[in-house]
N, C-alpha and C positions, 0 to 999 in steps of 0.2 A: 699465637694469635692467627686467626683465620681471616685473611684479607681476600675479599672478592670484589671484582669490578663489574659494573653494569654499563654497557654501551647504550646510549640514549636511542639509537636506531633499532635496538633489539628489545624494546619495551613498549607495551601497548596497554591502554586502559579501556574499560567497557562498563557501562552502567549495568547493574543487576536488572534483569527483566521484571516486568510486572507479574503479578500472580497469574498462573495458568498460561505462561508464555515462556519463550526461550530465545536465546540469541547466541552469537559467537563473536569473539574478539577478532580483530584483524589478524592476519597470519604474520608470523615471524619467519624470515628466510634464514635457515641455518647456514646456507652458503655464504651469508654475509658475516659470519663469525670471523674472528681474527685468525689468520693463518696459523697452523700448528695446533689448533684446538680440535680435539676429537669430541664426539658427543659424550663420551664417558668423562670428559673433563668439564662439562658444562652442567650447572644446576639450572633446572627449569623451576622458577619460583612464581607461585600464584599468591598474591597478597589480597586477602579479603578482610576489609574493615568490619567492625561490629555492625550488625543489622538489627537494631532494636525493634523494627517494624515486622520482622519475620514472625508470623503467627505461631502460636504454640502447636506442636506436633506437625507443622508443615515444613517441607524440605526445600533447600536450595542445593541443587546438584551441579557438580562441575566435572567435565571430562576433557582430557587432553586428546586432541585429534591431530592427525597428520595427513599430508598429501604429497604426491610426487609432482603435481602440475599446478598447485595453488587453486584448484577448482573442485576436484572430487576429494572430499575429506572423509576419514573414517576414524572411529575411536581407536586409540592405541591400546590393544588388549593387554600389553605388558604393564600398563600403568593403571592402577585401581581408580575407579570412580570415587570422587570425594563428595560426601553428603553432610550438610550442616542442617540441624533441625532446631526450630524455635522452641523455647521452653521457659516456663515460669513467668510468662508475661514480659520477658526481657529480651526476646529475640534470640540471636546467636552471637557469641563472642567473636572477636577478631581472630584470624588465624592466618598463618603462612604455611602453604603446602610447598615443600621443596623435594624435587625428585631428580634423579639422574636419568638422562635420556638414554634409552637402550640403543645399541649399535644398529638395530634394524629400523630406527626412526627414519621417516622420509624427510625430504628437504624442507617442507613448510609445516609449521605447527601453529595451533590455535587452541583456544579453550571454548568449549560449548558449555552453556549454563542454562538451567531451567529452574523455575519456581513453581511449586505445586499450586493447584487451584485453591483459592481462598488463603493464599500464603501471605497476604499483607502487601504493602507498598514499600519496597526497598529501592525504587528506581532512582532515588537521590544518592545512592551509594554506588561507587565504582570499584571493580576489581582492577588490580594491576598485575600484568604478566611480564616477566623479564627473564632474560638469560643472564646468569652470573658465572664468571670465569674464576 
């Protein structure tokens, strides 16, 4: 049995942006993790609910970004960009993206997300980002 705990202070939510727009979640401070936890022991989890309004062939893109100063963020090259695409008039299914943070990750992490032009209105749906130990 795999038991993982989530600290409420290490969890953020953000609405999916409108079509042809982007946004970022608030950052999570990795220095606030429990003592004794290294980044290799932490799962970074992005929960994305179903988005039935995501238009066919249009994408919702997510990227994990990091920063040393909580001001200047950059995409984490070691972690792949995640892309969900609307299909069949049903949008995109719910998904959990779970990754291990690389040892090179900087102190603050957040998620950048964008929706393609004419991608539909999924602004009533929010992603949740959390660290799990």
